[in-house]
Gaussian input, Z-matrix of N, CA and C with variables (Angstrom, degrees):
# hf/3-21g

backbone

0 1
 N
 C     1     B1
 C     2     B2     1     A1
 N     3     B3     2     A2     1     D1
 C     4     B4     3     A3     2     D2
 C     5     B5     4     A4     3     D3
 N     6     B6     5     A5     4     D4
 C     7     B7     6     A6     5     D5
 C     8     B8     7     A7     6     D6
 N     9     B9     8     A8     7     D7
 C    10    B10     9     A9     8     D8
 C    11    B11    10    A10     9     D9
 N    12    B12    11    A11    10    D10
 C    13    B13    12    A12    11    D11
 C    14    B14    13    A13    12    D12
 N    15    B15    14    A14    13    D13
 C    16    B16    15    A15    14    D14
 C    17    B17    16    A16    15    D15
 N    18    B18    17    A17    16    D16
 C    19    B19    18    A18    17    D17
 C    20    B20    19    A19    18    D18
 N    21    B21    20    A20    19    D19
 C    22    B22    21    A21    20    D20
 C    23    B23    22    A22    21    D21
 N    24    B24    23    A23    22    D22
 C    25    B25    24    A24    23    D23
 C    26    B26    25    A25    24    D24
 N    27    B27    26    A26    25    D25
 C    28    B28    27    A27    26    D26
 C    29    B29    28    A28    27    D27
 N    30    B30    29    A29    28    D28
 C    31    B31    30    A30    29    D29
 C    32    B32    31    A31    30    D30
 N    33    B33    32    A32    31    D31
 C    34    B34    33    A33    32    D32
 C    35    B35    34    A34    33    D33
 N    36    B36    35    A35    34    D34
 C    37    B37    36    A36    35    D35
 C    38    B38    37    A37    36    D36
 N    39    B39    38    A38    37    D37
 C    40    B40    39    A39    38    D38
 C    41    B41    40    A40    39    D39
 N    42    B42    41    A41    40    D40
 C    43    B43    42    A42    41    D41
 C    44    B44    43    A43    42    D42
 N    45    B45    44    A44    43    D43
 C    46    B46    45    A45    44    D44
 C    47    B47    46    A46    45    D45
 N    48    B48    47    A47    46    D46
 C    49    B49    48    A48    47    D47
 C    50    B50    49    A49    48    D48
 N    51    B51    50    A50    49    D49
 C    52    B52    51    A51    50    D50
 C    53    B53    52    A52    51    D51
 N    54    B54    53    A53    52    D52
 C    55    B55    54    A54    53    D53
 C    56    B56    55    A55    54    D54
 N    57    B57    56    A56    55    D55
 C    58    B58    57    A57    56    D56
 C    59    B59    58    A58    57    D57
 N    60    B60    59    A59    58    D58
 C    61    B61    60    A60    59    D59
 C    62    B62    61    A61    60    D60
 N    63    B63    62    A62    61    D61
 C    64    B64    63    A63    62    D62
 C    65    B65    64    A64    63    D63
 N    66    B66    65    A65    64    D64
 C    67    B67    66    A66    65    D65
 C    68    B68    67    A67    66    D66
 N    69    B69    68    A68    67    D67
 C    70    B70    69    A69    68    D68
 C    71    B71    70    A70    69    D69
 N    72    B72    71    A71    70    D70
 C    73    B73    72    A72    71    D71
 C    74    B74    73    A73    72    D72
 N    75    B75    74    A74    73    D73
 C    76    B76    75    A75    74    D74
 C    77    B77    76    A76    75    D75
 N    78    B78    77    A77    76    D76
 C    79    B79    78    A78    77    D77
 C    80    B80    79    A79    78    D78
 N    81    B81    80    A80    79    D79
 C    82    B82    81    A81    80    D80
 C    83    B83    82    A82    81    D81
 N    84    B84    83    A83    82    D82
 C    85    B85    84    A84    83    D83
 C    86    B86    85    A85    84    D84
 N    87    B87    86    A86    85    D85
 C    88    B88    87    A87    86    D86
 C    89    B89    88    A88    87    D87
 N    90    B90    89    A89    88    D88
 C    91    B91    90    A90    89    D89
 C    92    B92    91    A91    90    D90
 N    93    B93    92    A92    91    D91
 C    94    B94    93    A93    92    D92
 C    95    B95    94    A94    93    D93
 N    96    B96    95    A95    94    D94
 C    97    B97    96    A96    95    D95
 C    98    B98    97    A97    96    D96
 N    99    B99    98    A98    97    D97
 C   100   B100    99    A99    98    D98
 C   101   B101   100   A100    99    D99
 N   102   B102   101   A101   100   D100
 C   103   B103   102   A102   101   D101
 C   104   B104   103   A103   102   D102
 N   105   B105   104   A104   103   D103
 C   106   B106   105   A105   104   D104
 C   107   B107   106   A106   105   D105
 N   108   B108   107   A107   106   D106
 C   109   B109   108   A108   107   D107
 C   110   B110   109   A109   108   D108
 N   111   B111   110   A110   109   D109
 C   112   B112   111   A111   110   D110
 C   113   B113   112   A112   111   D111
 N   114   B114   113   A113   112   D112
 C   115   B115   114   A114   113   D113
 C   116   B116   115   A115   114   D114
 N   117   B117   116   A116   115   D115
 C   118   B118   117   A117   116   D116
 C   119   B119   118   A118   117   D117
 N   120   B120   119   A119   118   D118
 C   121   B121   120   A120   119   D119
 C   122   B122   121   A121   120   D120
 N   123   B123   122   A122   121   D121
 C   124   B124   123   A123   122   D122
 C   125   B125   124   A124   123   D123
 N   126   B126   125   A125   124   D124
 C   127   B127   126   A126   125   D125
 C   128   B128   127   A127   126   D126
 N   129   B129   128   A128   127   D127
 C   130   B130   129   A129   128   D128
 C   131   B131   130   A130   129   D129
 N   132   B132   131   A131   130   D130
 C   133   B133   132   A132   131   D131
 C   134   B134   133   A133   132   D132
 N   135   B135   134   A134   133   D133
 C   136   B136   135   A135   134   D134
 C   137   B137   136   A136   135   D135
 N   138   B138   137   A137   136   D136
 C   139   B139   138   A138   137   D137
 C   140   B140   139   A139   138   D138
 N   141   B141   140   A140   139   D139
 C   142   B142   141   A141   140   D140
 C   143   B143   142   A142   141   D141
 N   144   B144   143   A143   142   D142
 C   145   B145   144   A144   143   D143
 C   146   B146   145   A145   144   D144
 N   147   B147   146   A146   145   D145
 C   148   B148   147   A147   146   D146
 C   149   B149   148   A148   147   D147
 N   150   B150   149   A149   148   D148
 C   151   B151   150   A150   149   D149
 C   152   B152   151   A151   150   D150
 N   153   B153   152   A152   151   D151
 C   154   B154   153   A153   152   D152
 C   155   B155   154   A154   153   D153
 N   156   B156   155   A155   154   D154
 C   157   B157   156   A156   155   D155
 C   158   B158   157   A157   156   D156
 N   159   B159   158   A158   157   D157
 C   160   B160   159   A159   158   D158
 C   161   B161   160   A160   159   D159
 N   162   B162   161   A161   160   D160
 C   163   B163   162   A162   161   D161
 C   164   B164   163   A163   162   D162
 N   165   B165   164   A164   163   D163
 C   166   B166   165   A165   164   D164
 C   167   B167   166   A166   165   D165
 N   168   B168   167   A167   166   D166
 C   169   B169   168   A168   167   D167
 C   170   B170   169   A169   168   D168
 N   171   B171   170   A170   169   D169
 C   172   B172   171   A171   170   D170
 C   173   B173   172   A172   171   D171
 N   174   B174   173   A173   172   D172
 C   175   B175   174   A174   173   D173
 C   176   B176   175   A175   174   D174
 N   177   B177   176   A176   175   D175
 C   178   B178   177   A177   176   D176
 C   179   B179   178   A178   177   D177
 N   180   B180   179   A179   178   D178
 C   181   B181   180   A180   179   D179
 C   182   B182   181   A181   180   D180
 N   183   B183   182   A182   181   D181
 C   184   B184   183   A183   182   D182
 C   185   B185   184   A184   183   D183
 N   186   B186   185   A185   184   D184
 C   187   B187   186   A186   185   D185
 C   188   B188   187   A187   186   D186
 N   189   B189   188   A188   187   D187
 C   190   B190   189   A189   188   D188
 C   191   B191   190   A190   189   D189
 N   192   B192   191   A191   190   D190
 C   193   B193   192   A192   191   D191
 C   194   B194   193   A193   192   D192
 N   195   B195   194   A194   193   D193
 C   196   B196   195   A195   194   D194
 C   197   B197   196   A196   195   D195
 N   198   B198   197   A197   196   D196
 C   199   B199   198   A198   197   D197
 C   200   B200   199   A199   198   D198
 N   201   B201   200   A200   199   D199
 C   202   B202   201   A201   200   D200
 C   203   B203   202   A202   201   D201
 N   204   B204   203   A203   202   D202
 C   205   B205   204   A204   203   D203
 C   206   B206   205   A205   204   D204
 N   207   B207   206   A206   205   D205
 C   208   B208   207   A207   206   D206
 C   209   B209   208   A208   207   D207
 N   210   B210   209   A209   208   D208
 C   211   B211   210   A210   209   D209
 C   212   B212   211   A211   210   D210
 N   213   B213   212   A212   211   D211
 C   214   B214   213   A213   212   D212
 C   215   B215   214   A214   213   D213
 N   216   B216   215   A215   214   D214
 C   217   B217   216   A216   215   D215
 C   218   B218   217   A217   216   D216
 N   219   B219   218   A218   217   D217
 C   220   B220   219   A219   218   D218
 C   221   B221   220   A220   219   D219
 N   222   B222   221   A221   220   D220
 C   223   B223   222   A222   221   D221
 C   224   B224   223   A223   222   D222
 N   225   B225   224   A224   223   D223
 C   226   B226   225   A225   224   D224
 C   227   B227   226   A226   225   D225
 N   228   B228   227   A227   226   D226
 C   229   B229   228   A228   227   D227
 C   230   B230   229   A229   228   D228
 N   231   B231   230   A230   229   D229
 C   232   B232   231   A231   230   D230
 C   233   B233   232   A232   231   D231
 N   234   B234   233   A233   232   D232
 C   235   B235   234   A234   233   D233
 C   236   B236   235   A235   234   D234
 N   237   B237   236   A236   235   D235
 C   238   B238   237   A237   236   D236
 C   239   B239   238   A238   237   D237
 N   240   B240   239   A239   238   D238
 C   241   B241   240   A240   239   D239
 C   242   B242   241   A241   240   D240

   B1=1.4637
   B2=1.5708
   B3=1.3086
   B4=1.4356
   B5=1.5061
   B6=1.3214
   B7=1.4589
   B8=1.5118
   B9=1.3124
   B10=1.4464
   B11=1.5173
   B12=1.3247
   B13=1.4286
   B14=1.5221
   B15=1.3243
   B16=1.4644
   B17=1.5202
   B18=1.3312
   B19=1.4451
   B20=1.5435
   B21=1.2812
   B22=1.4409
   B23=1.5253
   B24=1.3753
   B25=1.4359
   B26=1.5412
   B27=1.3101
   B28=1.4644
   B29=1.5025
   B30=1.3193
   B31=1.4753
   B32=1.5376
   B33=1.2977
   B34=1.4670
   B35=1.5072
   B36=1.3281
   B37=1.4618
   B38=1.5053
   B39=1.3188
   B40=1.4777
   B41=1.4928
   B42=1.3532
   B43=1.4572
   B44=1.5094
   B45=1.2844
   B46=1.4935
   B47=1.5005
   B48=1.3406
   B49=1.4512
   B50=1.5288
   B51=1.3038
   B52=1.4982
   B53=1.5159
   B54=1.3453
   B55=1.4627
   B56=1.5048
   B57=1.3180
   B58=1.4644
   B59=1.5586
   B60=1.3264
   B61=1.4317
   B62=1.5116
   B63=1.2978
   B64=1.4554
   B65=1.5377
   B66=1.3261
   B67=1.4721
   B68=1.5041
   B69=1.3110
   B70=1.4727
   B71=1.5306
   B72=1.2841
   B73=1.4816
   B74=1.5431
   B75=1.3168
   B76=1.4820
   B77=1.5554
   B78=1.3219
   B79=1.4647
   B80=1.5359
   B81=1.2913
   B82=1.4692
   B83=1.5186
   B84=1.3350
   B85=1.4485
   B86=1.5376
   B87=1.3177
   B88=1.4710
   B89=1.5426
   B90=1.2822
   B91=1.4753
   B92=1.4888
   B93=1.3427
   B94=1.4638
   B95=1.4995
   B96=1.3195
   B97=1.4573
   B98=1.5043
   B99=1.3201
   B100=1.4839
   B101=1.5319
   B102=1.3423
   B103=1.4667
   B104=1.5062
   B105=1.3049
   B106=1.4443
   B107=1.5145
   B108=1.3221
   B109=1.4707
   B110=1.5411
   B111=1.2996
   B112=1.4853
   B113=1.4729
   B114=1.3397
   B115=1.4561
   B116=1.5069
   B117=1.3098
   B118=1.4949
   B119=1.5065
   B120=1.3153
   B121=1.4794
   B122=1.5227
   B123=1.3426
   B124=1.4588
   B125=1.5476
   B126=1.3075
   B127=1.4357
   B128=1.5486
   B129=1.3173
   B130=1.4891
   B131=1.5354
   B132=1.3298
   B133=1.4769
   B134=1.5326
   B135=1.3209
   B136=1.4439
   B137=1.5125
   B138=1.3571
   B139=1.4418
   B140=1.5110
   B141=1.2823
   B142=1.4918
   B143=1.5149
   B144=1.3315
   B145=1.4527
   B146=1.5318
   B147=1.3063
   B148=1.4389
   B149=1.5151
   B150=1.3145
   B151=1.4766
   B152=1.5438
   B153=1.3309
   B154=1.4496
   B155=1.5258
   B156=1.3222
   B157=1.4585
   B158=1.5071
   B159=1.2938
   B160=1.4978
   B161=1.5367
   B162=1.2961
   B163=1.4667
   B164=1.5075
   B165=1.3584
   B166=1.4562
   B167=1.5564
   B168=1.3119
   B169=1.4448
   B170=1.5218
   B171=1.3092
   B172=1.4774
   B173=1.5274
   B174=1.3381
   B175=1.4141
   B176=1.5380
   B177=1.3250
   B178=1.4574
   B179=1.5179
   B180=1.3245
   B181=1.4437
   B182=1.5301
   B183=1.3023
   B184=1.4779
   B185=1.4911
   B186=1.3290
   B187=1.4701
   B188=1.5347
   B189=1.2956
   B190=1.4441
   B191=1.5583
   B192=1.3153
   B193=1.4692
   B194=1.5650
   B195=1.3267
   B196=1.4528
   B197=1.5449
   B198=1.3120
   B199=1.4721
   B200=1.5275
   B201=1.3191
   B202=1.4794
   B203=1.5010
   B204=1.3209
   B205=1.4495
   B206=1.5257
   B207=1.3428
   B208=1.4502
   B209=1.5023
   B210=1.2999
   B211=1.4794
   B212=1.5295
   B213=1.3156
   B214=1.4617
   B215=1.5348
   B216=1.3191
   B217=1.4668
   B218=1.5452
   B219=1.3321
   B220=1.4743
   B221=1.5232
   B222=1.3444
   B223=1.4733
   B224=1.5139
   B225=1.3506
   B226=1.4542
   B227=1.5044
   B228=1.3258
   B229=1.4347
   B230=1.5307
   B231=1.3048
   B232=1.4657
   B233=1.5306
   B234=1.3117
   B235=1.4686
   B236=1.5178
   B237=1.3322
   B238=1.4246
   B239=1.5209
   B240=1.3151
   B241=1.4712
   B242=1.4915
   A1=109.25
   A2=116.45
   A3=121.11
   A4=109.00
   A5=117.38
   A6=121.26
   A7=108.85
   A8=116.54
   A9=120.30
   A10=112.99
   A11=118.00
   A12=120.80
   A13=112.33
   A14=116.67
   A15=122.76
   A16=109.60
   A17=116.59
   A18=122.29
   A19=107.27
   A20=117.20
   A21=121.70
   A22=112.25
   A23=117.01
   A24=119.83
   A25=111.69
   A26=116.49
   A27=121.85
   A28=113.23
   A29=116.95
   A30=122.83
   A31=110.60
   A32=115.52
   A33=121.10
   A34=112.30
   A35=115.77
   A36=122.00
   A37=114.61
   A38=116.64
   A39=121.84
   A40=114.14
   A41=118.35
   A42=122.85
   A43=110.09
   A44=117.36
   A45=121.63
   A46=108.64
   A47=114.05
   A48=122.09
   A49=106.60
   A50=116.88
   A51=122.01
   A52=107.57
   A53=114.86
   A54=120.57
   A55=113.99
   A56=116.13
   A57=120.84
   A58=112.11
   A59=114.70
   A60=118.70
   A61=114.40
   A62=116.62
   A63=124.53
   A64=111.58
   A65=115.26
   A66=122.01
   A67=107.68
   A68=116.92
   A69=119.97
   A70=112.45
   A71=114.22
   A72=121.98
   A73=111.13
   A74=115.29
   A75=120.55
   A76=110.46
   A77=116.71
   A78=120.79
   A79=111.97
   A80=115.63
   A81=119.85
   A82=109.94
   A83=118.06
   A84=121.05
   A85=111.75
   A86=115.86
   A87=121.20
   A88=109.91
   A89=116.88
   A90=120.71
   A91=110.46
   A92=119.72
   A93=122.59
   A94=110.30
   A95=117.06
   A96=121.03
   A97=114.19
   A98=115.31
   A99=121.46
   A100=111.40
   A101=115.13
   A102=118.09
   A103=115.14
   A104=117.81
   A105=121.83
   A106=109.07
   A107=117.09
   A108=120.27
   A109=113.34
   A110=116.88
   A111=120.31
   A112=107.97
   A113=117.49
   A114=121.30
   A115=112.61
   A116=116.66
   A117=119.45
   A118=112.09
   A119=116.18
   A120=121.38
   A121=109.91
   A122=116.80
   A123=119.82
   A124=111.26
   A125=117.54
   A126=121.12
   A127=112.05
   A128=115.35
   A129=117.10
   A130=111.52
   A131=116.86
   A132=121.33
   A133=111.22
   A134=116.62
   A135=119.26
   A136=113.82
   A137=115.38
   A138=119.61
   A139=114.28
   A140=117.74
   A141=121.95
   A142=107.71
   A143=115.12
   A144=120.25
   A145=113.36
   A146=117.84
   A147=120.62
   A148=116.37
   A149=117.52
   A150=119.42
   A151=113.33
   A152=118.47
   A153=120.11
   A154=113.55
   A155=116.43
   A156=120.48
   A157=113.70
   A158=116.47
   A159=119.44
   A160=109.40
   A161=115.75
   A162=120.55
   A163=112.60
   A164=117.86
   A165=122.45
   A166=113.76
   A167=116.44
   A168=117.40
   A169=112.82
   A170=117.16
   A171=118.61
   A172=110.16
   A173=119.11
   A174=123.95
   A175=110.99
   A176=116.26
   A177=122.14
   A178=112.85
   A179=116.91
   A180=122.44
   A181=109.16
   A182=111.96
   A183=118.57
   A184=110.99
   A185=115.89
   A186=122.66
   A187=112.32
   A188=118.31
   A189=122.52
   A190=112.87
   A191=120.58
   A192=120.09
   A193=112.10
   A194=116.87
   A195=120.51
   A196=110.19
   A197=116.80
   A198=119.76
   A199=108.94
   A200=116.00
   A201=120.58
   A202=109.22
   A203=121.03
   A204=124.24
   A205=110.76
   A206=116.45
   A207=118.95
   A208=112.53
   A209=116.68
   A210=122.37
   A211=110.54
   A212=117.37
   A213=120.99
   A214=110.74
   A215=117.44
   A216=121.63
   A217=110.23
   A218=115.89
   A219=120.29
   A220=112.07
   A221=115.02
   A222=117.67
   A223=112.31
   A224=116.24
   A225=120.05
   A226=113.84
   A227=116.29
   A228=122.04
   A229=109.57
   A230=117.47
   A231=119.88
   A232=109.47
   A233=117.10
   A234=117.45
   A235=111.80
   A236=115.71
   A237=120.48
   A238=108.18
   A239=116.66
   A240=121.66
   A241=111.26
   D1=133.96
   D2=-177.79
   D3=-88.17
   D4=133.11
   D5=177.72
   D6=-107.25
   D7=160.08
   D8=-178.99
   D9=-72.01
   D10=-17.10
   D11=-178.92
   D12=-88.80
   D13=-6.41
   D14=178.81
   D15=-69.89
   D16=144.62
   D17=175.60
   D18=-57.02
   D19=126.38
   D20=-176.50
   D21=-61.30
   D22=-29.25
   D23=179.10
   D24=-70.42
   D25=-24.69
   D26=178.98
   D27=-96.35
   D28=-12.73
   D29=-176.56
   D30=-71.32
   D31=156.25
   D32=176.64
   D33=-69.26
   D34=167.45
   D35=-179.28
   D36=-57.90
   D37=-31.13
   D38=-176.65
   D39=-85.32
   D40=-2.07
   D41=179.47
   D42=-59.88
   D43=132.46
   D44=178.73
   D45=-75.21
   D46=130.93
   D47=176.25
   D48=-99.81
   D49=-54.75
   D50=-178.93
   D51=-107.95
   D52=108.90
   D53=179.02
   D54=-74.99
   D55=-25.94
   D56=177.99
   D57=-62.84
   D58=-36.58
   D59=-177.51
   D60=-122.61
   D61=12.24
   D62=176.39
   D63=52.65
   D64=50.02
   D65=176.99
   D66=-96.60
   D67=125.17
   D68=-179.90
   D69=-96.06
   D70=171.66
   D71=-176.93
   D72=-57.28
   D73=-44.54
   D74=-177.89
   D75=-59.25
   D76=-46.03
   D77=178.86
   D78=-62.81
   D79=-42.18
   D80=-177.57
   D81=-68.52
   D82=-45.42
   D83=178.59
   D84=-61.14
   D85=-37.97
   D86=176.51
   D87=-59.45
   D88=-46.64
   D89=179.35
   D90=-61.04
   D91=-43.25
   D92=179.13
   D93=-63.13
   D94=-42.77
   D95=-179.79
   D96=-67.54
   D97=-19.13
   D98=176.53
   D99=-83.50
   D100=0.59
   D101=176.50
   D102=106.61
   D103=2.89
   D104=-179.98
   D105=-85.54
   D106=85.67
   D107=-172.00
   D108=-112.99
   D109=5.32
   D110=174.29
   D111=-90.93
   D112=125.70
   D113=-175.66
   D114=-57.87
   D115=-47.63
   D116=-179.61
   D117=-60.06
   D118=-47.25
   D119=-179.58
   D120=-63.61
   D121=-41.51
   D122=179.45
   D123=-62.82
   D124=-42.76
   D125=177.64
   D126=-63.80
   D127=-37.65
   D128=176.49
   D129=-67.19
   D130=-36.22
   D131=179.40
   D132=-61.50
   D133=-39.90
   D134=-177.89
   D135=-94.26
   D136=-4.16
   D137=178.10
   D138=80.24
   D139=20.69
   D140=-179.42
   D141=-79.36
   D142=99.83
   D143=-177.16
   D144=-112.70
   D145=-7.33
   D146=175.42
   D147=78.60
   D148=5.68
   D149=-173.95
   D150=-74.54
   D151=-32.53
   D152=-176.86
   D153=-127.92
   D154=22.55
   D155=-176.52
   D156=-59.31
   D157=-50.32
   D158=-175.78
   D159=-61.46
   D160=-32.54
   D161=-178.61
   D162=-77.17
   D163=-42.65
   D164=-172.48
   D165=-93.00
   D166=-33.95
   D167=-175.15
   D168=-85.15
   D169=134.59
   D170=176.29
   D171=-66.04
   D172=-17.59
   D173=176.79
   D174=-72.31
   D175=-24.03
   D176=179.80
   D177=75.02
   D178=21.72
   D179=-178.51
   D180=-154.61
   D181=173.48
   D182=178.90
   D183=-69.49
   D184=158.75
   D185=-177.39
   D186=-82.49
   D187=-0.78
   D188=-176.77
   D189=-51.29
   D190=-46.15
   D191=179.87
   D192=-58.53
   D193=-38.45
   D194=178.51
   D195=-69.01
   D196=-40.00
   D197=-179.89
   D198=-64.68
   D199=-43.15
   D200=-179.55
   D201=-62.46
   D202=-44.38
   D203=179.85
   D204=-60.07
   D205=-45.45
   D206=178.85
   D207=-67.34
   D208=-41.32
   D209=178.19
   D210=-60.27
   D211=-49.11
   D212=178.58
   D213=-61.76
   D214=-42.05
   D215=-179.18
   D216=-62.04
   D217=-45.30
   D218=-177.49
   D219=-69.77
   D220=-24.91
   D221=177.59
   D222=-90.24
   D223=3.32
   D224=175.93
   D225=80.86
   D226=19.70
   D227=-178.73
   D228=-96.66
   D229=150.89
   D230=176.51
   D231=-62.14
   D232=141.79
   D233=176.50
   D234=-68.36
   D235=149.26
   D236=175.56
   D237=-76.89
   D238=149.25
   D239=-179.78
   D240=-66.95

C-alpha cells in the first residue's frame, strides 16, 4: 500500500500526487512525457492551485514538491533534497 509520506519517486503509479484533483503519479508522468515540462503549465493542466491542499492532502501541503521531483526525474535531473 502506498502512503502519502512515501517518496513519490519510489511510489507506485497509482499513488496520489494532487489530492485536490485526485491526480495520480501515472497521470502526471504521462503529461510530462507528452512534453508538458513547464511547472506552471503542468500545475494548470492538473488543476493544482493550492487552495485546499492543507485541508485535503495528508501531507498538509501543496503537491508542488512532488510535481517538481517527478518533473526533474523525467527530465534526467538529479532530485532535489
